[in-house]
PATOR-666838 format. One line per field, with one value per atom (N, C-alpha, C, O, CB): atom name; residue in one letter; x, y, z. Coordinates in steps of 0.1 Angstrom, whole numbers, plus 5000, padded with zeros to 4 digits. Glycine has a CB too. Layout:
REM residues N
a <- c(CA|...)
r <- c(a|...)
east <- c(X|...)
north <- c(Y|...)
up <- c(Z|...)
REM end
This chain:
REM residues 135
a <- c(N|CA|C|O|CB|N|CA|C|O|CB|N|CA|C|O|CB|N|CA|C|O|CB|N|CA|C|O|CB|N|CA|C|O|CB|N|CA|C|O|CB|N|CA|C|O|CB|N|CA|C|O|CB|N|CA|C|O|CB|N|CA|C|O|CB|N|CA|C|O|CB|N|CA|C|O|CB|N|CA|C|O|CB|N|CA|C|O|CB|N|CA|C|O|CB|N|CA|C|O|CB|N|CA|C|O|CB|N|CA|C|O|CB|N|CA|C|O|CB|N|CA|C|O|CB|N|CA|C|O|CB|N|CA|C|O|CB|N|CA|C|O|CB|N|CA|C|O|CB|N|CA|C|O|CB|N|CA|C|O|CB|N|CA|C|O|CB|N|CA|C|O|CB|N|CA|C|O|CB|N|CA|C|O|CB|N|CA|C|O|CB|N|CA|C|O|CB|N|CA|C|O|CB|N|CA|C|O|CB|N|CA|C|O|CB|N|CA|C|O|CB|N|CA|C|O|CB|N|CA|C|O|CB|N|CA|C|O|CB|N|CA|C|O|CB|N|CA|C|O|CB|N|CA|C|O|CB|N|CA|C|O|CB|N|CA|C|O|CB|N|CA|C|O|CB|N|CA|C|O|CB|N|CA|C|O|CB|N|CA|C|O|CB|N|CA|C|O|CB|N|CA|C|O|CB|N|CA|C|O|CB|N|CA|C|O|CB|N|CA|C|O|CB|N|CA|C|O|CB|N|CA|C|O|CB|N|CA|C|O|CB|N|CA|C|O|CB|N|CA|C|O|CB|N|CA|C|O|CB|N|CA|C|O|CB|N|CA|C|O|CB|N|CA|C|O|CB|N|CA|C|O|CB|N|CA|C|O|CB|N|CA|C|O|CB|N|CA|C|O|CB|N|CA|C|O|CB|N|CA|C|O|CB|N|CA|C|O|CB|N|CA|C|O|CB|N|CA|C|O|CB|N|CA|C|O|CB|N|CA|C|O|CB|N|CA|C|O|CB|N|CA|C|O|CB|N|CA|C|O|CB|N|CA|C|O|CB|N|CA|C|O|CB|N|CA|C|O|CB|N|CA|C|O|CB|N|CA|C|O|CB|N|CA|C|O|CB|N|CA|C|O|CB|N|CA|C|O|CB|N|CA|C|O|CB|N|CA|C|O|CB|N|CA|C|O|CB|N|CA|C|O|CB|N|CA|C|O|CB|N|CA|C|O|CB|N|CA|C|O|CB|N|CA|C|O|CB|N|CA|C|O|CB|N|CA|C|O|CB|N|CA|C|O|CB|N|CA|C|O|CB|N|CA|C|O|CB|N|CA|C|O|CB|N|CA|C|O|CB|N|CA|C|O|CB|N|CA|C|O|CB|N|CA|C|O|CB|N|CA|C|O|CB|N|CA|C|O|CB|N|CA|C|O|CB|N|CA|C|O|CB|N|CA|C|O|CB|N|CA|C|O|CB|N|CA|C|O|CB|N|CA|C|O|CB|N|CA|C|O|CB|N|CA|C|O|CB|N|CA|C|O|CB|N|CA|C|O|CB|N|CA|C|O|CB|N|CA|C|O|CB|N|CA|C|O|CB|N|CA|C|O|CB|N|CA|C|O|CB|N|CA|C|O|CB|N|CA|C|O|CB|N|CA|C|O|CB|N|CA|C|O|CB|N|CA|C|O|CB|N|CA|C|O|CB|N|CA|C|O|CB|N|CA|C|O|CB|N|CA|C|O|CB|N|CA|C|O|CB|N|CA|C|O|CB|N|CA|C|O|CB|N|CA|C|O|CB|N|CA|C|O|CB|N|CA|C|O|CB)
r <- c(x|x|x|x|x|x|x|x|x|x|x|x|x|x|x|x|x|x|x|x|x|x|x|x|x|x|x|x|x|x|x|x|x|x|x|x|x|x|x|x|x|x|x|x|x|x|x|x|x|x|x|x|x|x|x|x|x|x|x|x|x|x|x|x|x|x|x|x|x|x|x|x|x|x|x|x|x|x|x|x|x|x|x|x|x|x|x|x|x|x|x|x|x|x|x|x|x|x|x|x|x|x|x|x|x|x|x|x|x|x|x|x|x|x|x|x|x|x|x|x|x|x|x|x|x|x|x|x|x|x|x|x|x|x|x|x|x|x|x|x|x|x|x|x|x|x|x|x|x|x|x|x|x|x|x|x|x|x|x|x|x|x|x|x|x|x|x|x|x|x|x|x|x|x|x|x|x|x|x|x|x|x|x|x|x|x|x|x|x|x|x|x|x|x|x|x|x|x|x|x|x|x|x|x|x|x|x|x|x|x|x|x|x|x|x|x|x|x|x|x|x|x|x|x|x|x|x|x|x|x|x|x|x|x|x|x|x|x|x|x|x|x|x|x|x|x|x|x|x|x|x|x|x|x|x|x|x|x|x|x|x|x|x|x|x|x|x|x|x|x|x|x|x|x|x|x|x|x|x|x|x|x|x|x|x|x|x|x|x|x|x|x|x|x|x|x|x|x|x|x|x|x|x|x|x|x|x|x|x|x|x|x|x|x|x|x|x|x|x|x|x|x|x|x|x|x|x|x|x|x|x|x|x|x|x|x|x|x|x|x|x|x|x|x|x|x|x|x|x|x|x|x|x|x|x|x|x|x|x|x|x|x|x|x|x|x|x|x|x|x|x|x|x|x|x|x|x|x|x|x|x|x|x|x|x|x|x|x|x|x|x|x|x|x|x|x|x|x|x|x|x|x|x|x|x|x|x|x|x|x|x|x|x|x|x|x|x|x|x|x|x|x|x|x|x|x|x|x|x|x|x|x|x|x|x|x|x|x|x|x|x|x|x|x|x|x|x|x|x|x|x|x|x|x|x|x|x|x|x|x|x|x|x|x|x|x|x|x|x|x|x|x|x|x|x|x|x|x|x|x|x|x|x|x|x|x|x|x|x|x|x|x|x|x|x|x|x|x|x|x|x|x|x|x|x|x|x|x|x|x|x|x|x|x|x|x|x|x|x|x|x|x|x|x|x|x|x|x|x|x|x|x|x|x|x|x|x|x|x|x|x|x|x|x|x|x|x|x|x|x|x|x|x|x|x|x|x|x|x|x|x|x|x|x|x|x|x|x|x|x|x|x|x|x|x|x|x|x|x|x|x|x|x|x|x|x|x|x|x|x|x|x|x|x|x|x|x|x|x|x|x|x|x|x|x|x|x|x|x|x|x|x|x|x|x|x|x|x|x|x|x|x|x|x|x|x|x|x|x|x|x|x|x|x|x|x|x|x|x|x|x|x|x|x|x|x|x|x|x|x|x|x|x|x|x|x|x|x|x|x|x|x|x|x|x|x|x|x|x|x|x|x|x|x|x)
east <- c(6063|6073|6066|6071|6082|6056|6049|6042|6041|6038|6039|6033|6043|6040|6027|6056|6066|6069|6070|6080|6069|6071|6059|6061|6073|6047|6035|6035|6032|6023|6039|6039|6050|6048|6042|6062|6073|6069|6072|6085|6062|6057|6047|6048|6051|6038|6028|6034|6030|6017|6044|6052|6059|6058|6061|6066|6073|6063|6066|6081|6052|6042|6037|6035|6031|6034|6029|6039|6036|6025|6052|6062|6064|6066|6076|6062|6063|6052|6054|6063|6040|6029|6030|6027|6016|6035|6037|6048|6046|6041|6058|6069|6064|6068|6081|6055|6050|6041|6040|6042|6034|6025|6032|6027|6014|6045|6052|6054|6057|6066|6054|6056|6071|6080|6052|6073|6086|6093|6087|6086|6106|6114|6115|6117|6128|6114|6116|6131|6139|6109|6135|6149|6149|6141|6157|6159|6161|6150|6147|6175|6143|6133|6141|6153|6125|6133|6139|6145|6140|6129|6156|6163|6154|6147|6177|6154|6145|6150|6162|6145|6140|6143|6148|6145|6131|6155|6160|6148|6139|6169|6147|6136|6125|6115|6130|6127|6117|6118|6129|6120|6107|6107|6117|6122|6093|6120|6129|6143|6152|6127|6146|6160|6163|6172|6162|6156|6159|6166|6161|6146|6178|6186|6192|6189|6178|6199|6206|6196|6185|6217|6200|6192|6197|6208|6193|6188|6191|6202|6200|6178|6213|6223|6218|6209|6236|6223|6218|6222|6214|6224|6233|6237|6230|6232|6252|6220|6213|6199|6192|6212|6195|6182|6171|6174|6181|6159|6148|6145|6141|6135|6146|6144|6154|6150|6144|6167|6177|6175|6177|6191|6171|6168|6157|6157|6166|6146|6135|6139|6135|6123|6147|6152|6161|6160|6160|6169|6177|6169|6172|6187|6158|6150|6143|6141|6140|6138|6131|6141|6137|6125|6153|6163|6167|6169|6175|6168|6172|6161|6164|6175|6149|6138|6138|6136|6124|6140|6140|6153|6152|6141|6164|6176|6174|6181|6187|6164|6162|6157|6157|6152|6152|6147|6158|6156|6135|6170|6181|6186|6187|6192|6190|6195|6207|6208|6197|6216|6229|6226|6232|6239|6217|6213|6206|6209|6204|6197|6190|6200|6199|6179|6209|6219|6228|6231|6228|6232|6240|6232|6238|6245|6220|6211|6210|6210|6198|6208|6207|6220|6220|6204|6231|6244|6246|6251|6256|6241|6242|6233|6237|6237|6222|6213|6219|6216|6200|6228|6235|6248|6254|6238|6252|6264|6263|6252|6268|6273|6273|6281|6276|6278|6293|6302|6301|6296|6317|6305|6304|6312|6308|6309|6323|6332|6325|6325|6345|6318|6311|6299|6296|6306|6292|6281|6285|6278|6274|6296|6301|6305|6302|6313|6312|6316|6304|6303|6325|6294|6282|6274|6268|6273|6274|6267|6273|6267|6267|6287|6294|6291|6289|6309|6290|6287|6273|6270|6288|6263|6249|6250|6243|6240|6257|6258|6264|6259|6266|6275|6281|6272|6272|6294|6265|6256|6245|6240|6251|6239|6229|6234|6227|6223|6245|6251|6253|6250|6265|6258|6260|6247|6246|6267|6236|6223|6217|6211|6214|6219|6213|6220|6214|6215|6234|6241|6239|6239|6256|6235|6232|6219|6217|6231|6210|6197|6198|6191|6187|6206|6208|6222|6224|6196|6231|6245|6246|6256|6253|6236|6237|6236|6238|6226|6233|6231|6244|6244|6221|6255|6269|6271|6277|6280|6266|6268|6261|6265|6263|6249|6242|6250|6251|6228|6256|6264|6276|6280|6269|6282|6294|6289|6297|6300|6278|6273|6270|6273|6260|6264|6261|6275|6276|6253|6284|6297|6304|6311|6306|6303|6310|6303|6310|6309|6290|6283|6287|6288|6268|6289|6293|6307|6310|6292|6316|6330|6331|6339|6339|6322|6322|6317|6322|6312|6309|6303|6313|6311|6291|6323|6332|6340|6344|6342|6344|6352|6345|6351|6362|6332|6324|6320|6319|6311|6319|6315|6326|6338|6304|6323|6333|6337|6344|6327|6332|6334|6346|6348|6322|6354|6365|6370|6366|6362|6380|6385|6396|6398|6374|6402|6412|6406|6396|6422|6412|6407|6416|6427|6409|6410|6417|6428|6425|6408|6439|6450|6448|6445|6464|6451|6450|6463|6474|6449|6461|6472|6476|6485|6469)
north <- c(2716|2707|2697|2694|2701|2691|2681|2686|2680|2674|2699|2705|2707|2705|2719|2710|2711|2698|2697|2716|2687|2674|2670|2663|2663|2673|2670|2677|2671|2673|2690|2698|2693|2692|2713|2689|2684|2670|2668|2682|2662|2649|2651|2644|2641|2660|2663|2669|2665|2673|2677|2683|2672|2672|2694|2663|2652|2643|2638|2644|2640|2631|2637|2630|2627|2650|2657|2657|2655|2671|2659|2659|2646|2645|2664|2635|2622|2619|2612|2612|2623|2621|2628|2623|2624|2641|2649|2642|2642|2663|2637|2631|2618|2615|2628|2611|2599|2601|2593|2591|2613|2616|2623|2625|2625|2627|2634|2625|2613|2639|2630|2622|2618|2625|2630|2606|2601|2608|2612|2585|2611|2618|2610|2598|2622|2617|2610|2608|2617|2618|2597|2593|2579|2575|2595|2573|2559|2550|2552|2553|2542|2533|2523|2520|2526|2516|2506|2495|2492|2500|2490|2479|2467|2464|2476|2459|2447|2437|2435|2441|2431|2421|2408|2406|2418|2400|2388|2379|2377|2380|2373|2365|2373|2368|2358|2387|2395|2393|2390|2410|2395|2393|2402|2399|2395|2414|2423|2419|2424|2437|2410|2405|2392|2385|2405|2388|2375|2377|2383|2368|2372|2372|2385|2396|2367|2385|2397|2406|2402|2393|2419|2428|2428|2424|2443|2433|2432|2442|2454|2435|2438|2447|2455|2450|2440|2467|2476|2470|2472|2490|2462|2457|2445|2440|2454|2439|2427|2431|2440|2418|2425|2428|2422|2413|2423|2428|2423|2408|2400|2431|2404|2391|2381|2370|2390|2385|2376|2375|2365|2382|2386|2386|2377|2370|2400|2377|2369|2354|2346|2372|2351|2337|2333|2322|2336|2343|2340|2337|2327|2352|2345|2342|2329|2322|2354|2326|2313|2301|2291|2312|2302|2292|2291|2280|2294|2302|2302|2295|2288|2316|2298|2292|2277|2269|2298|2272|2258|2252|2240|2256|2259|2254|2250|2242|2264|2257|2254|2240|2235|2264|2234|2220|2210|2198|2218|2214|2206|2199|2205|2214|2186|2178|2184|2184|2164|2189|2194|2207|2209|2197|2215|2227|2224|2230|2236|2214|2210|2204|2207|2199|2196|2191|2202|2201|2180|2211|2222|2231|2235|2231|2233|2240|2233|2239|2243|2220|2212|2212|2213|2197|2212|2213|2227|2228|2210|2237|2251|2253|2260|2261|2246|2247|2240|2244|2240|2230|2224|2231|2227|2209|2241|2248|2255|2261|2258|2254|2260|2273|2283|2250|2272|2284|2294|2290|2279|2306|2316|2312|2314|2329|2305|2301|2290|2290|2295|2280|2270|2275|2271|2259|2285|2292|2299|2298|2301|2306|2313|2303|2305|2321|2292|2282|2275|2272|2272|2272|2266|2275|2271|2262|2288|2298|2299|2299|2312|2298|2298|2285|2286|2299|2274|2261|2262|2256|2250|2268|2269|2278|2274|2275|2289|2298|2291|2292|2310|2283|2276|2265|2263|2270|2258|2247|2254|2248|2239|2265|2272|2276|2275|2283|2282|2287|2275|2277|2294|2264|2253|2248|2244|2242|2247|2242|2252|2247|2241|2265|2275|2273|2273|2289|2272|2271|2258|2257|2272|2247|2234|2236|2229|2223|2244|2246|2254|2252|2252|2265|2274|2281|2290|2285|2275|2280|2295|2301|2271|2300|2313|2324|2336|2316|2319|2329|2332|2338|2323|2327|2330|2345|2350|2323|2352|2367|2374|2384|2372|2368|2374|2373|2382|2367|2361|2359|2368|2374|2344|2370|2379|2393|2401|2379|2397|2411|2413|2423|2414|2402|2403|2404|2412|2391|2396|2396|2409|2414|2384|2415|2428|2439|2448|2432|2438|2448|2446|2456|2446|2434|2432|2437|2443|2417|2435|2439|2454|2460|2433|2460|2475|2481|2492|2479|2474|2480|2478|2484|2473|2470|2467|2480|2488|2456|2482|2493|2506|2516|2495|2506|2518|2518|2507|2518|2530|2531|2529|2530|2521|2527|2526|2511|2509|2532|2502|2488|2482|2470|2480|2490|2485|2495|2506|2472|2491|2500|2509|2509|2508|2517|2526|2539|2544|2529|2544|2557|2568|2566|2557|2579|2590|2595|2596|2602|2598|2602|2617|2625|2600|2620|2634|2642|2637|2635|2654|2662|2673|2680|2669)
up <- c(6473|6467|6459|6447|6478|6464|6456|6443|6433|6465|6444|6432|6421|6409|6436|6424|6414|6407|6395|6421|6415|6409|6401|6390|6420|6405|6397|6384|6374|6405|6384|6372|6363|6351|6375|6368|6360|6354|6342|6369|6361|6356|6345|6335|6368|6347|6337|6324|6313|6342|6326|6314|6306|6294|6319|6313|6307|6300|6289|6317|6306|6300|6287|6277|6310|6287|6276|6264|6253|6279|6268|6258|6252|6240|6264|6260|6254|6245|6234|6265|6248|6239|6226|6215|6246|6227|6215|6206|6194|6218|6212|6204|6197|6186|6213|6204|6198|6186|6177|6209|6186|6175|6163|6153|6180|6165|6155|6143|6144|6160|6131|6119|6118|6123|6106|6112|6111|6100|6090|6108|6102|6092|6079|6079|6097|6068|6055|6052|6054|6043|6049|6046|6040|6033|6059|6044|6040|6046|6058|6044|6038|6044|6053|6051|6033|6062|6070|6061|6051|6080|6066|6059|6059|6069|6065|6048|6048|6058|6060|6034|6064|6074|6068|6056|6083|6075|6070|6067|6075|6080|6055|6051|6044|6040|6063|6043|6037|6022|6017|6041|6015|6000|5993|5982|5995|5999|5992|5994|5987|5998|6002|6005|5998|6003|6020|5988|5982|5969|5959|5979|5968|5956|5952|5958|5945|5941|5936|5929|5925|5927|5928|5920|5906|5903|5926|5897|5883|5879|5881|5874|5873|5869|5856|5849|5865|5855|5844|5830|5820|5845|5829|5817|5812|5801|5818|5820|5817|5811|5818|5829|5800|5794|5803|5811|5780|5801|5809|5806|5814|5806|5793|5789|5795|5800|5774|5795|5801|5816|5822|5798|5823|5837|5840|5850|5842|5832|5834|5833|5841|5824|5823|5821|5833|5838|5808|5838|5850|5862|5869|5852|5864|5876|5875|5885|5877|5863|5861|5863|5870|5847|5858|5860|5874|5879|5850|5881|5895|5903|5913|5900|5900|5908|5905|5915|5903|5893|5890|5897|5900|5875|5898|5904|5919|5924|5902|5925|5939|5942|5953|5945|5931|5932|5929|5930|5923|5924|5921|5933|5944|5914|5932|5943|5950|5962|5939|5942|5948|5956|5966|5936|5951|5958|5972|5982|5950|5971|5983|5993|6005|5980|5989|5998|6004|6016|5991|5996|6001|6011|6021|5989|6008|6018|6031|6042|6012|6030|6042|6051|6063|6039|6044|6050|6057|6068|6041|6050|6055|6067|6077|6044|6068|6079|6092|6103|6076|6089|6100|6105|6115|6096|6098|6102|6115|6118|6091|6123|6137|6138|6142|6147|6134|6136|6124|6113|6137|6126|6115|6103|6091|6120|6105|6094|6086|6074|6099|6093|6087|6079|6068|6097|6085|6078|6065|6055|6087|6066|6054|6043|6032|6058|6047|6037|6031|6019|6043|6039|6035|6026|6016|6047|6029|6020|6006|5996|6027|6006|5993|5986|5973|5995|5993|5986|5980|5969|5996|5987|5982|5969|5959|5993|5970|5958|5946|5935|5962|5949|5938|5932|5920|5942|5941|5936|5928|5918|5948|5933|5925|5912|5902|5934|5912|5899|5889|5877|5901|5894|5885|5880|5868|5893|5888|5884|5874|5864|5896|5876|5866|5853|5842|5872|5853|5841|5834|5821|5843|5842|5836|5828|5818|5847|5834|5827|5815|5805|5837|5816|5804|5805|5813|5805|5797|5797|5792|5795|5788|5785|5780|5792|5789|5770|5804|5815|5822|5832|5825|5816|5822|5822|5832|5814|5812|5811|5823|5828|5798|5827|5838|5851|5859|5840|5853|5865|5865|5875|5866|5853|5852|5856|5862|5838|5851|5854|5869|5874|5846|5875|5889|5897|5906|5894|5894|5901|5898|5908|5896|5886|5884|5892|5897|5869|5894|5902|5917|5924|5901|5921|5935|5937|5948|5939|5928|5929|5929|5935|5918|5921|5920|5933|5936|5908|5940|5953|5964|5975|5956|5963|5974|5977|5968|5971|5990|5993|5996|6000|5983|5995|5998|6013|6019|5989|6018|6032|6042|6038|6035|6054|6065|6068|6077|6077|6060|6063|6055|6055|6060|6049|6042|6032|6031|6035|6024|6014|6020|6032|6008|6012|6016|6021|6016|6005|6032|6038|6031|6028|6053|6029|6023|6033|6045|6019|6028|6037|6040|6032|6030|6053|6057|6052|6052|6073|6049|6044|6054|6052|6031)
REM end
């Protein structure tokens, strides 16, 4: 009886080691972690030129030093409930947008392109939108 258990244990241990050495399946890469460099800010819309995008990034970086943005971020850090955090996040986004547009008003088209891209992406997947009706 002890031999059967020993063989079974050895078989399971071997299977576990083989599974650990197996290559990972190719597919979607892991989602970027919060605070990861890949997860900072919006992605470049196709309708925005490289020059305008560069100006937008520079203005956005400069806007982070604006007093209104700093104050909005401080308020966001103090938010406790999910509702407060969401409202504070919107306030940070609005303050940043205002600071960017104050620096360069011609970047309004970039904001419109970003918002259009976000609106276009809504309703995809299982997290919202209309479900197809069964026939």
